[in-house]
C-alpha positions as CSV (number, residue, x, y, z in Angstrom):
1,M,48.7,107.6,115.2
2,P,51.2,110.4,114.2
3,K,51.5,111.3,110.6
4,R,54.4,109.5,108.5
5,S,57.3,111.7,107.6
6,A,58.3,112.0,103.9
7,Q,61.0,109.4,104.6
8,D,58.8,107.1,106.2
9,K,56.1,107.5,103.5
10,L,59.0,106.6,100.8
11,V,59.8,103.4,102.7
12,H,56.2,102.5,103.1
13,Y,55.3,102.9,99.4
14,Q,58.4,101.1,98.4
15,W,57.5,98.2,100.4
16,K,53.9,98.1,99.3
17,I,55.4,98.1,95.6
18,R,57.6,95.2,96.2
19,K,54.9,93.1,97.8
20,I,52.7,93.8,94.6
21,Q,55.7,92.7,92.3
22,D,56.4,89.6,94.4
23,S,52.8,88.6,94.1
24,E,52.8,89.1,90.4
25,N,56.2,87.0,90.0
26,K,54.6,84.2,92.0
27,R,51.4,84.2,89.8
28,R,53.7,84.1,86.6
29,R,55.6,81.2,88.0
30,R,52.4,79.3,88.7
31,I,51.0,79.7,85.1
32,R,54.3,79.4,83.2
33,R,54.4,76.4,80.7
34,P,57.3,75.4,78.4
35,L,56.7,76.0,74.7
36,I,56.5,72.5,73.1
37,S,54.5,71.4,69.9
38,S,51.2,69.8,70.1
39,D,52.5,66.5,69.0
40,E,54.8,66.4,72.0
41,E,52.0,67.6,74.4
42,N,49.7,64.6,73.1
43,L,52.6,62.2,73.5
44,S,53.2,63.2,77.0
45,E,49.5,62.8,77.8
46,T,49.5,59.4,76.3
47,I,52.5,58.2,78.2
48,H,52.1,59.7,81.6
49,G,48.6,60.8,81.7
50,E,49.4,64.3,83.0
51,P,51.2,67.5,81.6
52,L,55.0,67.4,81.8
53,H,56.8,70.1,83.9
54,Q,53.8,70.6,86.4
55,E,54.9,72.3,89.6
56,P,54.5,70.3,92.8
57,Q,51.7,71.3,94.8
58,T,54.0,71.6,97.9
59,A,56.0,74.4,96.1
60,M,52.8,76.3,95.3
61,S,51.6,76.2,98.8
62,E,55.0,77.3,100.2
63,N,54.9,80.4,97.9
64,E,51.4,81.2,98.7
65,P,51.1,83.9,101.4
66,D,50.0,82.9,104.9
67,E,46.6,84.7,105.5
68,Q,46.7,83.8,109.1
69,Q,50.3,84.9,109.9
70,A,50.5,88.4,111.6
71,P,51.4,91.3,109.5
72,Q,55.1,92.3,109.7
73,P,56.1,95.9,110.0
74,P,57.5,97.3,106.8
75,P,61.4,97.1,106.5
76,T,63.6,99.9,106.6
77,L,64.9,101.8,103.5
78,E,68.3,100.1,103.7
79,E,66.6,96.7,103.8
80,V,64.3,97.5,100.8
81,S,67.3,98.7,98.7
82,S,69.2,95.4,99.6
83,L,66.2,93.3,99.1
84,D,65.6,95.0,95.6
85,V,68.9,93.9,94.4
86,V,68.6,90.3,95.5
87,Q,65.2,89.9,94.1
88,E,65.8,91.4,90.8
89,T,68.8,89.3,90.2
90,T,67.1,86.3,91.5
91,A,64.2,86.8,89.2
92,A,66.5,87.4,86.3
93,S,68.1,84.0,86.9
94,T,64.8,81.9,87.6
95,E,62.5,83.7,85.2
96,A,64.7,83.5,82.0
97,P,63.4,80.3,80.1
98,S,65.9,78.2,78.3
99,E,65.7,79.1,74.4
100,A,66.6,76.9,71.4
101,N,69.7,77.7,69.5
102,L,69.1,79.4,66.3
103,D,70.1,78.3,62.8
104,P,73.5,79.5,61.9
105,E,72.1,81.1,58.8
106,L,69.7,83.1,60.8
107,L,72.5,84.3,63.2
108,S,74.6,85.3,60.1
109,A,71.6,87.4,59.0
110,L,71.2,89.1,62.5
111,G,74.8,90.2,62.3
112,A,77.7,90.1,64.9
113,S,76.6,91.4,68.5
114,S,78.4,94.4,70.0
115,S,79.9,94.5,73.2
116,D,79.9,97.2,76.0
117,T,83.5,96.6,76.8
118,P,86.1,97.7,74.1
119,D,87.7,94.9,72.0
120,Y,91.4,95.1,71.7
121,G,93.7,93.8,68.9
122,E,96.9,91.7,69.2
123,P,99.6,93.1,71.4
124,I,102.4,94.9,70.0
125,H,106.1,94.6,70.7
126,D,107.1,95.7,74.1
127,S,109.7,98.3,72.8
128,L,106.8,99.9,70.9
129,T,104.7,100.0,74.0
130,N,107.4,101.7,76.0
131,L,107.5,104.4,73.4
132,W,103.9,105.2,73.1
133,L,102.5,105.0,76.5
134,P,104.5,107.8,78.0
135,L,103.5,110.0,74.9
136,L,99.8,109.1,75.5
137,R,100.1,110.3,79.0
138,K,102.2,113.3,78.7
139,G,102.6,114.2,74.9
140,L,105.6,115.3,73.0
141,P,108.1,117.9,74.4
142,K,107.4,121.2,72.5
143,E,110.8,121.5,71.1
144,E,110.7,117.8,69.7
145,K,107.2,118.4,68.2
146,G,108.4,121.4,66.4
147,N,111.3,119.8,65.0
148,L,109.0,116.9,63.6
149,M,106.6,119.5,62.1
150,K,109.3,121.1,60.4
151,E,110.8,117.8,59.1
152,Y,107.5,116.4,57.8
153,L,106.1,119.1,55.6
154,I,102.9,118.6,53.5
155,P,103.7,117.1,50.1
156,S,103.4,119.5,47.3
157,N,101.2,117.3,45.4
158,C,98.7,116.7,48.3
159,K,98.0,120.3,49.5
160,L,94.8,119.4,51.0
161,L,96.6,117.8,53.8
162,Q,97.4,121.3,55.1
163,A,94.9,122.6,57.7
164,P,92.6,125.1,56.0
165,Q,92.9,128.7,57.4
166,L,89.6,130.3,58.6
167,N,88.3,133.1,56.1
168,A,89.1,136.5,57.4
169,E,85.7,137.5,56.7
170,I,84.3,134.8,59.0
171,S,86.9,135.3,61.5
172,A,85.9,138.9,62.1
173,A,82.3,137.9,62.8
174,V,83.0,134.9,65.3
175,E,85.1,136.5,68.0
176,V,83.9,134.0,70.6
177,V,84.9,130.8,68.8
178,R,88.0,132.1,67.2
179,N,90.3,130.7,69.8
180,R,88.7,127.4,69.6
181,D,89.0,127.1,65.9
182,K,92.9,128.0,66.3
183,K,93.3,125.0,68.5
184,L,91.4,122.7,66.1
185,E,93.7,124.1,63.4
186,S,96.7,123.1,65.2
187,F,95.1,119.6,65.6
188,Q,94.7,119.4,61.9
189,R,98.3,120.5,61.3
190,S,99.7,117.7,63.7
191,L,97.3,115.2,61.8
192,G,98.7,116.4,58.5
193,A,102.4,116.1,59.5
194,G,101.7,112.7,60.8
195,T,100.1,111.5,57.7
196,S,102.9,113.1,55.6
197,A,105.4,111.1,57.7
198,I,103.5,107.6,57.3
199,N,103.2,108.6,53.5
200,R,107.0,109.2,53.5
201,A,107.5,105.7,55.0
202,M,105.2,104.1,52.4
203,N,107.0,106.1,49.5
204,S,110.4,104.6,50.8
205,M,109.1,101.0,50.7
206,L,107.5,101.6,47.2
207,R,110.8,103.2,45.6
208,T,113.6,101.9,47.7
209,D,114.6,99.0,50.1
210,D,115.7,101.4,52.7
211,K,113.8,99.8,55.8
212,V,115.6,101.9,58.5
213,R,114.5,105.1,56.7
214,A,110.8,103.8,56.3
215,L,110.7,102.6,60.0
216,K,112.0,106.1,61.2
217,S,109.3,108.1,59.2
218,L,106.6,105.4,60.6
219,S,107.9,106.0,64.1
220,D,108.0,109.7,63.8
221,G,104.4,109.7,62.4
222,C,103.2,107.5,65.1
223,R,104.8,110.1,67.7
224,L,102.9,112.9,66.1
225,L,99.7,110.9,66.0
226,T,100.1,109.8,69.6
227,D,100.8,113.4,70.7
228,L,97.7,114.5,68.9
229,H,95.8,111.7,71.0
230,H,97.2,113.3,74.0
231,A,96.1,116.8,73.0
232,F,92.5,115.5,72.4
233,S,92.6,114.1,76.0
234,C,93.7,117.5,77.3
235,D,91.1,119.2,75.3
236,R,88.2,117.0,76.7
237,K,89.3,117.8,80.2
238,K,89.3,121.6,79.5
239,L,85.9,120.9,78.3
240,I,84.6,119.1,81.2
241,T,86.4,120.9,84.0
242,P,84.3,124.2,84.1
243,S,81.2,122.3,84.8
244,L,82.6,120.8,88.1
245,D,82.4,122.2,91.5
246,K,85.5,124.5,92.1
247,N,85.9,122.9,95.6
248,F,87.2,119.7,93.8
249,L,89.4,121.2,91.0
250,H,92.5,120.7,93.1
251,M,91.8,116.9,92.8
252,I,92.2,116.5,89.0
253,Q,94.8,119.0,88.3
254,D,97.7,116.5,88.3
255,T,95.8,113.4,87.5
256,Q,96.9,111.2,84.6
257,R,94.7,109.3,82.3
258,D,94.6,105.4,82.0
259,E,91.6,103.7,80.8
260,T,89.5,106.7,82.2
261,L,90.1,110.4,81.4
262,F,91.1,111.4,84.9
263,G,92.3,108.0,86.2
264,N,90.9,105.3,88.0
265,S,92.2,106.6,91.3
266,L,89.7,109.6,91.1
267,A,87.1,107.8,93.4
268,D,89.7,107.1,96.0
269,K,90.9,110.8,95.9
270,I,87.4,112.2,96.6
271,K,86.9,109.8,99.4
272,A,90.2,110.9,100.9
273,N,89.3,114.4,100.7
274,I,85.6,114.3,101.9
275,G,85.9,111.4,104.1
276,V,82.2,110.7,104.7
277,G,81.0,114.2,103.7
278,C,78.4,114.5,101.1
279,A,77.0,117.2,98.9
280,S,74.0,119.0,99.9
281,S,71.4,120.1,97.4
282,S,73.1,123.4,96.9
283,G,76.2,121.8,95.9
284,K,78.4,122.7,99.0
285,L,79.8,120.2,101.1
286,D,78.3,119.0,104.4
287,R,81.3,117.2,106.2
288,T,79.3,115.9,109.1
289,S,76.8,113.7,107.1
290,S,77.0,110.4,105.6
291,L,77.5,109.5,101.9
292,P,74.4,110.1,99.9
293,V,73.1,107.1,97.7
294,I,71.2,108.2,94.7
295,Q,68.2,105.9,93.8
296,G,64.9,106.3,92.3
297,G,65.6,109.6,90.3
298,A,67.3,113.0,90.9
299,G,66.8,114.6,94.3
300,R,66.4,111.3,96.2
301,S,69.0,109.7,98.5
302,A,69.4,107.7,101.4
303,E,72.1,106.5,103.7
304,A,73.7,103.2,102.7
305,S,76.9,101.5,103.6
306,A,78.1,97.8,103.6
307,S,78.0,97.6,107.3
308,S,74.5,98.6,107.7
309,S,73.2,96.2,104.7
310,P,71.2,93.4,106.3
311,A,73.0,90.0,106.1
312,L,71.0,88.1,103.3
313,P,71.7,84.9,101.7
314,H,72.9,85.2,98.1
315,D,74.8,83.4,95.5
316,D,77.8,84.7,93.4
317,D,75.4,86.5,90.8
318,E,73.5,88.3,93.5
319,S,77.0,89.4,95.1
320,S,78.2,90.8,91.8
321,A,74.9,92.8,91.2
322,I,75.3,94.2,94.6
323,E,78.8,95.3,94.0
324,E,77.7,96.6,90.6
325,L,74.9,98.7,92.6
326,K,77.4,100.0,94.9
327,S,79.8,101.3,92.3
328,A,76.9,102.9,90.4
329,Q,75.8,104.5,93.5
330,A,79.4,105.7,94.5
331,A,79.7,107.2,90.8
332,C,76.3,109.0,91.0
333,Q,77.3,110.4,94.4
334,H,80.8,111.5,93.2
335,A,79.3,113.1,90.1
336,T,76.6,114.9,92.3
337,I,79.4,116.2,94.6
338,M,81.8,117.2,91.7
339,Q,79.2,118.8,89.7
340,G,77.8,121.0,92.7
341,A,75.7,124.1,91.7
342,S,75.0,124.9,88.0
343,S,78.3,126.6,86.9
344,P,78.9,128.7,83.7
345,A,81.6,127.9,81.2
346,R,84.5,130.0,82.5
347,E,85.1,131.9,79.3
348,P,86.4,135.4,79.1
349,Y,84.1,138.1,78.5
350,P,83.3,138.1,74.8
351,G,82.3,141.7,74.3
352,C,79.1,143.7,74.6
353,R,77.5,142.6,71.1
354,E,78.5,138.8,71.4
355,A,77.2,138.7,75.0
356,L,73.7,140.1,73.8
357,R,73.5,137.8,70.9
358,S,73.9,135.0,73.1
359,A,71.3,136.3,75.6
360,F,68.8,137.1,72.8
361,L,69.2,133.6,71.4
362,R,68.7,131.9,74.9
363,R,65.5,133.8,75.2
364,G,64.2,132.4,71.9
365,S,65.1,135.1,69.5
366,P,65.6,133.9,65.9
367,P,69.4,134.3,64.6
368,Q,68.3,136.2,61.5
369,A,66.6,139.0,63.7
370,L,69.8,139.7,65.9
371,E,71.3,142.3,63.9
372,L,68.1,144.3,63.7
373,M,67.6,144.0,67.3
374,L,71.4,145.1,68.0
375,A,70.9,148.0,65.7
376,S,68.5,149.5,68.0
377,L,71.2,150.4,70.4
378,S,73.5,153.2,69.9
379,D,77.4,152.8,70.1
380,N,77.3,155.1,73.3
381,T,74.7,152.7,74.9
382,L,76.5,149.6,74.1
383,K,79.8,151.2,75.7
384,Q,77.8,152.1,78.9
385,Y,76.0,148.6,79.0
386,S,79.4,146.9,78.2
387,V,80.7,148.1,81.8
388,T,77.8,146.4,83.4
389,F,78.1,143.3,81.5
390,K,81.8,142.9,82.2
391,L,81.1,143.5,85.9
392,W,78.4,141.0,85.9
393,W,80.5,138.3,84.0
394,Q,83.3,138.7,86.5
395,F,80.7,138.4,89.5
396,C,79.3,135.2,88.0
397,M,82.6,133.6,87.5
398,D,83.7,134.4,91.0
399,N,80.5,132.9,92.5
400,N,80.2,129.9,90.1
401,I,77.0,131.3,88.6
402,N,75.7,131.0,85.1
403,V,75.8,134.4,83.4
404,F,72.4,133.9,81.9
405,D,70.6,132.8,85.1
406,D,68.0,135.5,85.7
407,S,67.6,134.7,89.4
408,I,66.5,138.0,91.1
409,S,68.7,136.8,94.3
410,Y,71.8,136.8,92.2
411,V,70.9,140.3,90.7
412,L,70.3,141.7,94.1
413,N,73.6,140.4,95.5
414,F,75.4,141.9,92.5
415,L,73.8,145.4,93.0
416,T,74.6,145.3,96.7
417,E,78.2,144.4,95.9
418,Q,78.5,147.3,93.4
419,F,76.9,149.7,96.0
420,N,79.4,148.6,98.7
421,K,82.2,149.4,96.1
422,G,81.1,152.9,96.0
423,C,78.5,153.1,93.3
424,S,75.7,155.8,93.5
425,Y,72.0,155.5,92.9
426,G,72.4,156.5,89.2
427,S,75.1,153.9,88.6
428,L,73.0,151.2,90.0
429,N,70.0,152.4,87.9
430,S,72.3,152.0,84.9
431,H,73.3,148.4,85.9
432,R,69.7,147.6,86.4
433,S,68.8,149.0,82.8
434,A,71.6,147.0,81.3
435,L,70.7,143.7,83.0
436,S,67.2,144.2,82.3
437,L,68.2,144.1,78.6
438,F,70.5,141.1,79.1
439,L,68.3,138.9,81.3
440,G,64.8,140.1,80.7
441,D,62.2,142.9,81.5
442,M,61.3,141.3,85.0
443,I,64.9,142.7,86.2
444,G,63.7,146.1,85.7
445,S,60.1,145.6,87.1
446,D,60.8,143.6,90.2
447,D,59.6,145.1,93.3
448,R,62.4,143.9,95.4
449,I,65.1,145.5,93.0
450,R,63.1,148.9,93.1
451,R,63.1,148.7,97.0
452,L,66.9,148.2,97.0
453,L,67.4,151.1,94.7
454,K,65.3,153.3,96.8
455,G,67.3,152.5,99.8
456,A,70.4,153.1,97.8
457,Y,69.1,156.5,97.0
458,K,68.3,157.3,100.7
459,I,71.7,156.4,101.8
460,K,73.6,158.1,99.0
461,L,71.4,160.9,97.8
462,N,71.6,161.7,94.2
463,R,72.3,165.2,94.2
464,P,72.3,167.1,90.7
465,K,75.7,167.8,89.3
466,Y,75.2,171.5,89.2
467,T,73.3,173.5,91.6
468,S,74.0,176.7,89.7
469,T,75.4,177.6,86.3
470,W,77.9,180.3,85.0
471,D,77.0,183.4,83.2
472,P,77.3,183.1,79.2
473,Q,77.9,186.9,79.1
474,V,81.2,186.5,80.5
475,V,82.4,184.1,77.8
476,L,80.8,186.3,75.0
477,N,82.6,189.3,76.3
478,Y,86.0,187.3,76.2
479,I,85.5,186.0,72.7
480,S,84.3,189.3,71.3
481,N,87.8,190.5,71.5
482,W,88.8,187.9,68.8
483,Q,88.5,189.9,65.8
484,P,88.5,190.4,62.7
485,N,87.4,186.8,62.0
486,L,89.3,186.4,58.7
487,E,92.6,187.4,60.5
488,L,92.3,184.7,63.0
489,N,94.5,181.6,62.8
490,I,92.5,178.1,62.3
491,E,92.6,177.3,66.0
492,R,91.2,180.4,67.2
493,I,88.4,180.8,64.6
494,T,87.4,177.2,65.2
495,K,87.2,177.7,69.0
496,K,85.1,180.9,68.4
497,L,82.7,179.1,66.1
498,V,82.3,176.1,68.4
499,I,81.5,178.2,71.5
500,L,78.9,180.4,69.7
501,L,77.2,177.1,68.2
502,A,77.1,175.6,71.6
503,L,75.5,178.6,73.4
504,C,73.2,180.0,70.5
505,T,71.8,176.6,69.8
506,A,72.0,174.9,73.2
507,H,72.6,171.6,71.5
508,R,75.0,168.8,72.5
509,V,78.4,168.5,71.0
510,Q,77.3,165.3,69.3
511,T,75.0,167.4,67.4
512,L,77.6,169.9,66.6
513,S,80.0,167.3,65.3
514,L,77.3,166.1,62.8
515,I,76.8,169.3,60.9
516,K,77.5,168.8,57.2
517,L,78.3,171.7,54.7
518,E,75.4,170.1,52.3
519,N,72.9,170.7,55.0
520,I,73.8,174.5,55.6
521,S,71.3,176.9,54.0
522,V,71.5,180.7,54.1
523,V,68.4,182.7,54.3
524,Q,67.6,186.4,54.8
525,E,67.3,186.2,58.5
526,G,70.2,184.0,59.3
527,I,71.5,180.4,58.5
528,R,69.5,177.3,58.8
529,I,71.2,173.9,59.4
530,A,69.5,170.6,59.2
531,I,70.9,167.6,61.3
532,T,70.2,164.5,59.2
533,D,72.2,161.8,61.3
534,T,70.8,159.9,64.1
535,I,71.3,161.7,67.6
536,K,70.5,160.9,71.1
537,T,67.0,162.3,71.0
538,S,66.2,160.7,67.5
539,G,63.3,158.2,67.6
540,P,60.3,157.1,65.5
541,D,57.8,159.9,64.7
542,R,60.2,162.5,66.1
543,E,61.2,165.4,64.0
544,Q,65.0,166.0,63.5
545,P,66.5,169.2,64.8
546,I,67.1,172.2,62.7
547,L,69.5,174.7,64.0
548,F,69.1,178.5,63.4
549,L,71.8,181.1,63.5
550,P,70.5,184.7,63.4
551,Y,72.5,187.7,62.3
552,F,73.5,190.1,65.2
553,R,74.0,193.1,63.0
554,D,74.4,195.4,66.1
555,N,77.2,193.2,67.5
556,L,79.0,191.4,64.6
557,N,81.9,190.4,66.9
558,I,79.7,187.6,68.4
559,C,77.3,187.1,65.3
560,P,77.2,183.2,64.9
561,A,76.0,183.5,61.3
562,S,78.8,185.9,60.4
563,V,81.6,183.7,62.1
564,L,80.1,180.6,60.4
565,K,80.6,182.2,57.0
566,D,83.9,183.5,57.7
567,Y,84.9,179.9,58.9
568,I,83.9,178.3,55.7
569,F,85.7,180.8,53.7
570,V,88.9,180.3,55.8
571,T,88.9,176.4,55.8
572,K,88.0,176.2,51.9
573,N,91.7,175.4,50.9
574,L,92.1,172.9,53.7
575,R,89.2,170.7,53.0
576,T,89.7,167.5,51.0
577,T,87.1,166.1,48.7
578,N,86.0,163.3,51.2
579,V,85.4,165.7,54.2
580,G,81.9,166.9,54.2
581,K,81.8,167.8,58.0
582,L,81.5,171.7,58.8
583,L,84.2,171.5,61.8
584,L,87.7,170.4,61.1
585,T,90.8,169.8,63.2
586,S,93.0,172.7,63.8
587,K,96.2,170.5,63.0
588,R,97.3,168.8,59.8
589,P,95.9,166.6,58.3
590,H,92.6,168.5,58.8
591,R,90.0,165.6,59.3
592,A,86.5,166.0,60.5
593,A,86.4,167.0,64.3
594,T,85.0,164.5,66.7
595,A,82.7,165.2,69.5
596,Q,85.8,164.7,72.0
597,S,87.7,167.3,70.2
598,I,84.7,169.9,70.3
599,S,84.4,169.3,74.1
600,R,88.0,169.9,74.6
601,W,87.9,173.2,72.6
602,I,84.7,174.3,74.7
603,K,86.5,173.7,77.9
604,Q,89.6,175.5,76.9
605,V,87.5,178.6,76.1
606,L,85.7,178.4,79.4
607,S,88.9,178.1,81.2
608,E,90.4,181.1,79.4
609,S,87.2,183.0,80.2
610,G,87.3,182.6,84.0
611,V,84.9,179.7,84.3
612,D,85.9,177.0,86.9
613,T,86.4,174.0,84.5
614,R,87.1,171.7,87.7
615,T,83.2,172.0,88.3
616,F,81.7,172.7,84.8
617,S,82.2,170.7,81.8
618,A,81.8,171.2,78.2
619,H,78.1,169.9,78.5
620,S,77.5,172.8,81.0
621,T,77.1,175.2,77.9
622,R,73.7,173.5,77.7
623,H,72.7,174.4,81.2
624,A,74.0,178.1,80.9
625,A,72.4,179.0,77.7
626,T,69.0,177.4,78.5
627,S,69.1,179.0,82.1
628,A,70.2,182.5,80.5
629,A,67.2,182.4,78.1
630,S,64.7,181.4,80.9
631,S,66.1,184.3,83.0
632,A,65.5,186.7,80.1
633,G,61.9,185.9,79.9
634,L,61.9,183.4,76.9
635,S,58.9,180.9,77.1
636,V,59.7,177.5,78.0
637,D,58.3,176.0,74.9
638,T,60.6,178.0,72.8
639,I,63.6,176.8,74.9
640,R,62.5,173.2,74.7
641,K,62.0,173.5,70.8
642,T,65.4,175.2,70.3
643,A,67.4,172.7,72.6
644,G,65.9,169.7,71.0
645,W,63.4,168.7,73.9
646,S,60.0,167.3,73.2
647,G,57.0,169.5,74.0
648,T,56.3,167.5,77.2
649,S,59.8,166.9,78.4
650,T,60.5,168.0,82.0
651,A,64.3,167.7,81.6
652,F,64.8,171.6,81.5
653,A,63.1,172.2,84.5
654,R,64.4,169.2,86.6
655,F,68.1,169.2,85.3
656,Y,69.0,172.4,83.3
657,N,67.3,175.5,84.6
658,R,69.7,176.7,87.2
659,P,70.4,180.2,88.9
660,I,73.2,182.1,87.1
661,L,76.3,183.0,89.2
662,N,77.3,186.7,88.7
663,S,78.9,189.6,90.5
664,C,75.7,190.8,91.6
665,E,75.4,188.1,94.3
666,S,77.6,190.3,96.7
667,D,75.6,193.5,96.1
668,F,73.3,193.1,98.9
669,A,76.0,192.3,101.5
670,R,78.2,195.3,100.3
671,A,75.3,197.6,100.4
672,V,74.3,196.6,104.1
673,A,78.1,196.6,105.2
674,F,79.2,199.8,103.8
675,S,76.0,201.9,103.6
676,S,77.4,204.4,106.1
677,N,80.2,205.1,103.9
């Protein structure tokens, strides 16, 4: 015979389990005896000669299975489902033995029983009901609430009723939950005002006989507390809504609460919107299939409807049990549809540091280690990664994805979307690095992501920024006319020093901005500058760079050591006691120059010298200086050491060593074209 399908197996095994349960129930009924005392049993045997409550043999024979009867085929899943309800309710009614009433003292010791349904008190006056019900549904108007809050201030001798403000030190450290705390604080203020109104009413009754004033204060207090009740209902809705499938959000936008948070009519709204549609395993709607009925655990469903259920005889208890089952099944089905795929909390992007904290915590990092882990990332790295995190956050919100879901398929979709928006191979590689930190190392090592990046590289070739560089001699010849140094204004001597430092050391502007006066030492051959702050190339077991500026005694106009000494002398009176950096801004107040200011000065000098600043940035001084040194025959090891690269670094050969543009490029063509002249 052919193999059973998974659905057939499920039906078959449920049928077998039910047969075993039926046999067990029958066995228990045959051996069940009422619990009576030995004296009563002896008396029964004496009078009747046989045990009381013995079941007739005919009943036993009727309950026993007929061995000769032909086996019946297993029922369908609908029959099993309906039969389960009938038999369980029947067993519950027939198997429960009659119990003797307990002594009242024992009942008192056990305590009062609790009910699943809420207990309500005595009804209030209809006039009061008409006042509170609209407020519970819609709350107080904003203007009316504001007036009541102003009228009922916190008593001066009970200041703790005032909502406590969050400490400024804590507020600065909890950016994510700050808005949530503000909302809770507003709730506390409403509660404090309502309590103040009730206390004013009690105070009036204690000190005067003005019942009207007391009643007004009580009414206003109830208004504030009722509005607070409504505010909590709205807050609960906002807490729950982000977890629902976005296809169903329009169903609950205008709902009003009754005994349930979203109203008793929610089930009817869902049915009206989806008809006989159901949610597939991915959380999307399949409007052509029938309603799923959840049973036996998550992920298992079967078709069920009132019309397809077999007509079985049952009493009122069985009917009510079936109705309860249908209600539970409908609730499960509606919950499955509305929940949909796992969706993240729709919160705004919290910032790079907070996002990384949450990611590290979810991956099992202890809270006390987070600050040390975040300290490993520089500010520039965090700024670069923050761009990726913000894009990833928005991508997850748009696609109803949990931002901490490390599924490779989601990452592939994200990278593909960024590529289609114009991202190059380098930008995609930066996104991969950031997501690898955020979601885990498997993002960076997955072969599918590497394959996608390789494809992006082939489609959009990642060409180097510069295929050639400018000749430093052009710039040096230009600034050599800026003399004498001591007669230059503060802006001109600052730019001269900056361009000489950039060309003669080949270091980044970040390094130049960190030069401190206390780390400058003058030696016979020149000036030595130690960099003690952390820079881009800093790391464990790596030496910090030491810059050296020699004396150019044959050309003092471009001597970096002489210009540095003159600059310190010129700016001596401009420095305040708290400025220890070498480079100052050229305009008052003369603060320490940032890397951005230094870059702007370098670019201005390049532009004045005739270098195309539309192509070359301030960082190109590093390319020009190292390429010129290599063209002059300087060893690569010396270039690496001077520019701050490690001994095994290939950065100079791959990215910085470029041919120098100069006027000699046209000499060959001119010699050929005009040789006859």
